ROBAGU-709580 format. One record per residue (C-alpha): residue in three letters; chain; x, y negated, z. Coordinates in pm, 1 decimal, always signed. Layout:
N
  resn  chain         x         y         z
   ala      A         X         Y         Z
...
This chain:
274
  resn  chain         x         y         z
   met      A      +1.7      -3.0      +1.3
   ile      A    +281.5    -236.4     +94.6
   tyr      A    +468.8    -162.0    -229.4
   ala      A    +149.1    -227.5    -427.5
   leu      A    +102.6    -562.8    -254.4
   leu      A    +468.0    -651.0    -315.7
   gly      A    +425.5    -556.1    -682.1
   cys      A    +123.8    -778.1    -712.1
   leu      A    +314.2   -1061.0    -545.2
   val      A    +607.5   -1022.5    -788.2
   val      A    +370.3   -1033.1   -1085.0
   ile      A    +198.2   -1348.6    -949.6
   ile      A    +530.1   -1526.6    -886.8
   ala      A    +660.3   -1423.5   -1227.8
   gly      A    +339.8   -1550.0   -1393.4
   phe      A    +372.5   -1877.1   -1202.5
   phe      A    +706.9   -1944.0   -1364.8
   leu      A    +650.3   -1775.5   -1702.3
   val      A    +305.6   -1904.7   -1800.1
   pro      A    +406.9   -2276.0   -1822.4
   arg      A    +709.9   -2170.5   -2032.3
   val      A    +487.6   -1966.2   -2267.4
   ile      A    +249.0   -2260.1   -2302.7
   arg      A    +541.9   -2496.4   -2382.9
   leu      A    +681.0   -2257.0   -2644.0
   arg      A    +342.0   -2219.2   -2809.9
   lys      A    +294.0   -2589.9   -2818.1
   gln      A    +636.1   -2642.7   -2960.3
   lys      A    +576.7   -2376.0   -3230.8
   arg      A    +243.0   -2527.3   -3326.6
   arg      A    +401.0   -2874.3   -3350.9
   glu      A    +676.4   -2741.0   -3572.4
   glu      A    +418.9   -2578.2   -3800.2
   leu      A    +209.8   -2898.0   -3815.2
   ala      A    +514.8   -3115.4   -3888.7
   ala      A    +611.0   -2891.2   -4175.3
   gln      A    +272.7   -2921.2   -4345.9
   pro      A    +270.4   -3114.1   -4681.5
   phe      A    +172.2   -3475.7   -4643.8
   pro      A    -121.6   -3563.6   -4875.2
   glu      A     -17.7   -3801.5   -5150.5
   asn      A    -332.1   -4011.9   -5100.9
   trp      A    -233.5   -4061.7   -4737.9
   arg      A    +118.8   -4165.8   -4842.2
   glu      A     -24.2   -4419.1   -5087.6
   leu      A    -252.8   -4551.7   -4821.1
   leu      A     +40.2   -4613.9   -4589.7
   arg      A    +237.4   -4784.6   -4864.0
   gln      A     -50.6   -5023.1   -4925.6
   arg      A    -167.3   -5086.8   -4572.1
   phe      A    +142.3   -5043.7   -4356.3
   pro      A    +444.9   -5221.7   -4508.9
   leu      A    +680.8   -5106.3   -4228.9
   tyr      A    +639.0   -4750.5   -4363.2
   lys      A    +791.3   -4854.7   -4698.6
   gln      A   +1085.1   -5016.2   -4519.6
   leu      A   +1185.9   -4700.5   -4329.6
   pro      A   +1468.0   -4487.8   -4461.3
   val      A   +1342.9   -4176.3   -4647.8
   gln      A   +1435.1   -3941.9   -4363.4
   leu      A   +1239.0   -4146.6   -4115.2
   gln      A    +945.4   -4165.0   -4350.3
   ser      A    +942.3   -3790.2   -4371.2
   arg      A    +972.7   -3753.6   -3994.4
   leu      A    +686.5   -4001.1   -3945.8
   glu      A    +464.7   -3797.2   -4173.7
   gly      A    +527.4   -3481.8   -3964.6
   phe      A    +455.7   -3670.7   -3643.0
   ile      A    +132.4   -3799.7   -3787.8
   his      A     +17.1   -3441.4   -3848.5
   ile      A     +88.8   -3356.3   -3483.3
   phe      A     -73.2   -3673.7   -3345.0
   leu      A    -389.2   -3616.6   -3548.7
   asp      A    -411.6   -3260.3   -3413.0
   glu      A    -371.4   -3359.8   -3048.8
   lys      A    -572.5   -3686.6   -3024.0
   val      A    -942.6   -3751.6   -3063.3
   phe      A   -1076.7   -4069.6   -3229.8
   leu      A   -1420.9   -4193.8   -3129.1
   gly      A   -1606.6   -4488.0   -3278.7
   arg      A   -1771.1   -4747.7   -3060.2
   gly      A   -2003.0   -5040.6   -3149.6
   gly      A   -2112.6   -4883.7   -3473.7
   met      A   -1758.8   -4801.9   -3587.6
   thr      A   -1724.3   -4515.5   -3834.4
   ile      A   -1411.0   -4297.2   -3796.3
   asn      A   -1257.6   -4180.8   -4127.8
   asp      A    -916.5   -4074.6   -4254.7
   glu      A    -802.9   -4431.7   -4307.3
   val      A    -875.0   -4526.0   -3942.5
   arg      A    -705.2   -4216.4   -3800.3
   leu      A    -408.8   -4244.8   -4032.8
   leu      A    -331.3   -4611.9   -3983.7
   ile      A    -357.1   -4594.6   -3606.2
   ser      A    -155.4   -4268.9   -3595.2
   ala      A    +129.4   -4405.1   -3811.3
   gln      A    +179.2   -4709.3   -3595.5
   ala      A    +159.1   -4515.9   -3268.3
   cys      A    +406.9   -4253.3   -3394.6
   leu      A    +659.3   -4512.9   -3508.0
   leu      A    +727.7   -4592.9   -3141.5
   ile      A    +823.8   -4234.7   -3065.5
   leu      A    +984.7   -4145.2   -3395.2
   asn      A   +1336.6   -4097.7   -3267.4
   lys      A   +1261.8   -4021.2   -2900.4
   ala      A   +1245.4   -3689.5   -2718.8
   thr      A    +871.5   -3699.5   -2688.1
   asp      A    +564.7   -3517.7   -2573.5
   phe      A    +338.9   -3724.1   -2799.8
   tyr      A    +186.8   -3953.3   -2538.7
   pro      A     +91.5   -3702.0   -2268.9
   gly      A    -174.1   -3770.4   -2010.3
   phe      A    -452.1   -3883.6   -2241.8
   arg      A    -631.6   -3760.3   -2550.2
   thr      A    -891.3   -4012.4   -2659.6
   ile      A    -864.0   -4329.5   -2878.3
   leu      A   -1175.9   -4550.9   -2883.1
   val      A   -1212.8   -4775.7   -3188.3
   tyr      A   -1440.1   -5076.2   -3214.0
   pro      A   -1499.2   -5246.5   -3550.3
   asp      A   -1393.6   -5591.9   -3415.1
   val      A   -1289.1   -5758.8   -3091.6
   tyr      A   -1515.1   -5650.7   -2814.8
   gln      A   -1643.6   -5756.9   -2477.4
   ala      A   -1488.8   -5591.5   -2167.2
   gln      A   -1516.8   -5653.1   -1796.4
   ala      A   -1209.8   -5813.3   -1639.8
   leu      A   -1118.6   -5875.7   -1276.8
   gln      A    -987.0   -6212.1   -1174.2
   asn      A    -819.7   -6281.6    -844.3
   gln      A    -803.1   -6643.4    -735.3
   his      A    -664.8   -6707.7    -387.4
   gly      A    -784.0   -6365.3    -262.4
   val      A   -1130.7   -6396.2    -414.1
   val      A   -1191.0   -6124.4    -669.4
   ser      A   -1451.9   -6181.4    -938.7
   gln      A   -1565.0   -6006.8   -1257.5
   his      A   -1618.1   -6169.8   -1590.0
   gln      A   -1657.9   -6076.0   -1958.3
   gln      A   -1354.4   -6102.8   -2181.0
   leu      A   -1301.4   -6066.3   -2551.7
   arg      A   -1029.8   -5805.0   -2623.3
   ala      A    -850.1   -5662.0   -2922.0
   gly      A    -727.8   -5360.4   -2726.9
   glu      A    -654.4   -5207.4   -2386.1
   ser      A    -483.9   -4908.4   -2236.4
   trp      A    -648.9   -4740.2   -1943.2
   his      A    -413.7   -4582.1   -1689.8
   arg      A    -432.5   -4201.8   -1752.6
   gly      A    -732.4   -4275.5   -1975.8
   pro      A    -805.7   -4368.8   -2334.6
   val      A    -648.9   -4629.3   -2555.5
   val      A    -906.8   -4875.2   -2692.5
   val      A    -846.7   -5084.4   -3009.6
   ala      A   -1040.0   -5318.6   -3240.3
   trp      A   -1012.1   -5194.0   -3596.4
   ser      A    -985.7   -5545.3   -3736.9
   ser      A    -680.8   -5608.1   -3521.7
   val      A    -536.5   -5267.9   -3612.9
   val      A    -550.1   -5369.8   -3978.2
   glu      A    -408.5   -5714.3   -3921.4
   gly      A    -115.1   -5575.1   -3722.2
   ala      A     -38.6   -5311.9   -3981.2
   glu      A     -62.2   -5537.4   -4288.8
   asp      A    +155.4   -5822.3   -4146.5
   pro      A    +481.9   -5669.0   -4030.6
   glu      A    +650.8   -6001.2   -3947.1
   asp      A    +411.9   -6193.5   -3719.0
   gly      A    +516.8   -6015.9   -3400.0
   ala      A    +160.1   -5914.7   -3318.4
   asn      A     +55.2   -5552.7   -3338.0
   val      A    -218.4   -5418.4   -3118.0
   val      A    -124.0   -5052.2   -3165.9
   phe      A    +238.3   -5114.1   -3074.2
   his      A    +121.4   -5311.7   -2775.1
   glu      A    -123.5   -5058.2   -2629.5
   phe      A     +86.7   -4752.1   -2700.4
   ser      A    +392.8   -4912.8   -2542.0
   his      A    +175.6   -4922.5   -2227.7
   lys      A    +129.4   -4547.7   -2261.7
   leu      A    +503.6   -4502.0   -2277.8
   asp      A    +541.6   -4734.9   -1972.3
   glu      A    +300.2   -4522.9   -1766.4
   glu      A    +469.4   -4189.7   -1830.0
   asp      A    +641.4   -4228.3   -1486.4
   ser      A    +284.7   -4277.1   -1339.6
   val      A    +340.0   -4651.2   -1291.4
   met      A    +275.8   -4924.1   -1549.4
   asp      A    +535.7   -5168.1   -1443.0
   gly      A    +735.9   -5263.3   -1747.6
   thr      A   +1004.9   -4998.1   -1688.5
   pro      A    +952.4   -4674.3   -1883.5
   val      A   +1120.2   -4345.6   -1823.3
   leu      A   +1493.0   -4373.6   -1880.5
   glu      A   +1769.7   -4112.7   -1872.3
   thr      A   +2029.6   -4241.0   -1623.2
   arg      A   +2061.3   -4461.6   -1318.7
   gln      A   +2286.3   -4694.0   -1512.7
   gln      A   +2021.7   -4733.4   -1784.7
   tyr      A   +1766.0   -4833.4   -1518.7
   ser      A   +2007.1   -5084.5   -1372.0
   glu      A   +2083.1   -5244.4   -1712.0
   trp      A   +1712.7   -5241.6   -1808.4
   val      A   +1601.0   -5416.1   -1490.0
   arg      A   +1880.1   -5670.5   -1521.4
   ala      A   +1794.3   -5763.3   -1879.5
   phe      A   +1417.4   -5753.4   -1848.6
   ser      A   +1391.7   -5929.5   -1511.2
   thr      A   +1607.5   -6218.6   -1636.0
   glu      A   +1400.2   -6262.4   -1956.9
   tyr      A   +1067.1   -6213.7   -1785.3
   glu      A   +1134.9   -6467.7   -1520.4
   gln      A   +1253.8   -6714.7   -1783.3
   leu      A    +932.1   -6665.8   -1984.5
   val      A    +717.8   -6711.1   -1671.4
   glu      A    +902.6   -7039.2   -1599.2
   gln      A    +863.6   -7162.9   -1951.7
   val      A    +495.6   -7088.6   -1963.9
   ala      A    +430.8   -7242.0   -1622.8
   his      A    +600.1   -7568.1   -1724.3
   his      A    +466.4   -7566.4   -2084.2
   his      A    +812.8   -7539.4   -2228.7
   ala      A    +882.4   -7400.8   -2574.4
   his      A    +920.9   -7022.0   -2595.6
   asp      A    +942.6   -6771.9   -2880.8
   ile      A    +818.9   -6470.5   -2681.9
   asp      A    +434.5   -6435.4   -2668.2
   ala      A    +308.1   -6619.1   -2355.1
   tyr      A     +87.0   -6321.6   -2277.8
   gly      A    +399.6   -6142.8   -2164.9
   ala      A    +416.3   -6371.7   -1863.8
   his      A    +110.7   -6205.4   -1712.5
   ser      A    +312.7   -5913.7   -1572.2
   pro      A    +633.0   -5705.3   -1640.9
   ala      A    +407.1   -5445.8   -1805.6
   glu      A    +264.9   -5700.1   -2051.7
   phe      A    +613.0   -5838.0   -2106.0
   phe      A    +741.8   -5496.2   -2216.4
   ala      A    +444.8   -5463.8   -2448.0
   val      A    +487.3   -5802.5   -2625.6
   val      A    +866.8   -5763.7   -2667.8
   thr      A    +801.1   -5418.6   -2819.4
   glu      A    +584.2   -5590.3   -3078.0
   ala      A    +858.6   -5843.8   -3146.5
   phe      A   +1134.5   -5579.6   -3157.1
   phe      A    +962.3   -5393.2   -3442.2
   glu      A    +825.3   -5689.5   -3632.6
   gln      A   +1079.0   -5968.3   -3567.2
   pro      A   +1412.3   -5789.1   -3508.8
   gln      A   +1628.1   -6061.6   -3663.5
   gln      A   +1487.5   -6327.7   -3431.2
   met      A   +1496.7   -6106.7   -3125.4
   ser      A   +1849.9   -5982.4   -3180.4
   gln      A   +1974.9   -6339.7   -3213.4
   gln      A   +1782.8   -6509.6   -2939.2
   his      A   +1749.8   -6223.1   -2689.8
   pro      A   +2040.8   -5989.5   -2759.4
   ala      A   +2032.2   -5814.0   -2420.2
   leu      A   +1661.2   -5738.9   -2462.0
   tyr      A   +1714.6   -5614.3   -2818.4
   gln      A   +1991.2   -5381.3   -2712.6
   gln      A   +1772.5   -5227.6   -2431.4
   leu      A   +1482.1   -5175.7   -2669.1
   arg      A   +1707.9   -5034.9   -2940.3
   asp      A   +1851.0   -4784.3   -2701.4
   phe      A   +1508.1   -4692.7   -2556.3
   tyr      A   +1336.0   -4636.1   -2891.2
   ala      A   +1655.4   -4499.6   -3052.0
   leu      A   +1571.8   -4712.2   -3357.8
   asp      A   +1720.6   -5023.4   -3507.9
   pro      A   +1470.0   -5222.5   -3718.1
   leu      A   +1749.0   -5458.5   -3823.7
   cys      A   +1869.1   -5172.3   -4052.1
   trp      A   +1543.6   -5131.1   -4237.8
């Protein structure tokens, strides 16, 4: 009887360690199969027409992006809100922009959430406001938002604008999905998961300096080239400089070299080379 119980215990312990590994291997195998699927030519043409950054990518990165899109489409669910119809164009354009952020990273394809909600245009959302300890709710127009451990919400009109103008420094998909990268350590604080203690130290040094400078510039109505929305919090600062990194790399590298270096190392991409 004792030996039988010990045998059962061994099986349970082995299963505890082996099952997660089996699940990971199956997921990896499926992702490899998805990434190897042919990319439809009509999808490729749509990206060329609607997402100019795709055309600027080196050929090997274009191919990698196409494989990532297959995986992203398989693992995420798109739901229309406010009368929005979800079709291949909607799924493809959002997926391409989201996957660009993780294109050269060791990634689990935005874990912790599955759903993307799409409105046809900017939408009303409840927002909390805290003034001197008094918290109130009010309606606010939004182009997008990222819920902690919940869905990403975007306005389709803003998605299209962000995709079609690759130089204005405004891209709602880059913005909201950078929040998802930020929260992978369970806290949305402007510091995503990094590899070493030294990287954390260098990141905090560069980002704290630039963030505090932006807050000061905005508070005193001084000129600034980083989007003022970044002064709301370190998390929003990370999101807006991500937009600028991918869409205005020349300007960022010249005016904010320390920031640019940190983002280049984090994303393992250098938009200056495209």
